[in-house]
C-alpha positions in Angstrom: 16.1 43.4 13.1 13.7 40.2 13.9 14.7 36.6 12.7 12.6 35.3 10.0 12.0 31.8 8.8 11.5 30.9 5.4 8.2 28.8 4.4 8.1 27.4 1.1 4.7 25.6 -0.3 5.3 23.0 -2.5 2.2 22.6 -5.1 1.1 18.7 -4.6 3.8 18.0 -2.1 4.9 19.2 1.5 5.4 22.7 3.3 9.0 23.5 3.8 10.2 25.1 6.7 13.4 26.1 8.0 14.5 24.4 11.0 14.8 23.5 13.7 11.1 23.4 14.4 8.7 22.7 17.0 5.1 21.8 15.8 2.4 22.0 18.7 -0.6 19.4 17.4 -4.3 20.3 18.3 -4.1 17.3 20.9 -1.2 19.0 23.1 1.3 16.7 21.5 4.6 18.2 20.5 6.6 17.1 17.4 10.4 18.6 17.2 12.8 18.3 14.3 16.5 19.7 14.4 17.1 19.4 10.8 18.1 22.7 9.1 15.1 21.9 6.6 11.7 20.2 7.8 9.0 18.9 5.3 5.4 19.5 6.8 2.9 17.0 5.5 0.0 18.9 3.8 -2.0 16.0 2.5 -2.4 14.1 5.9 -1.3 10.5 4.3 1.8 10.7 5.9 2.5 7.8 8.5 4.7 10.3 10.1 2.1 12.9 10.3 2.8 16.2 10.8 6.2 15.5 9.3 6.3 14.5 5.6 7.1 10.7 4.3 6.6 11.6 0.7 3.0 9.7 0.7 1.8 12.4 -1.5 3.6 10.9 -4.4 1.7 7.7 -4.3 -1.0 7.7 -6.7 -4.3 5.4 -6.5 -4.6 3.6 -9.6 -8.2 3.4 -11.0 -7.9 0.1 -12.3 -7.2 -1.6 -8.8 
């Protein structure tokens, strides 16, 4: 039997991946995390992209 990782897409939030993970970016950069659960940014607002920093929770107010 093969090892399987669970990937969970959170509506309006990150993509949760069982870790540890190694993410290979299009520019060749590699991002690694040893955590048991890793949040990958799906909105591209994160300052730590491709890792999620919960920027998806911030909303831009129309009256500003």
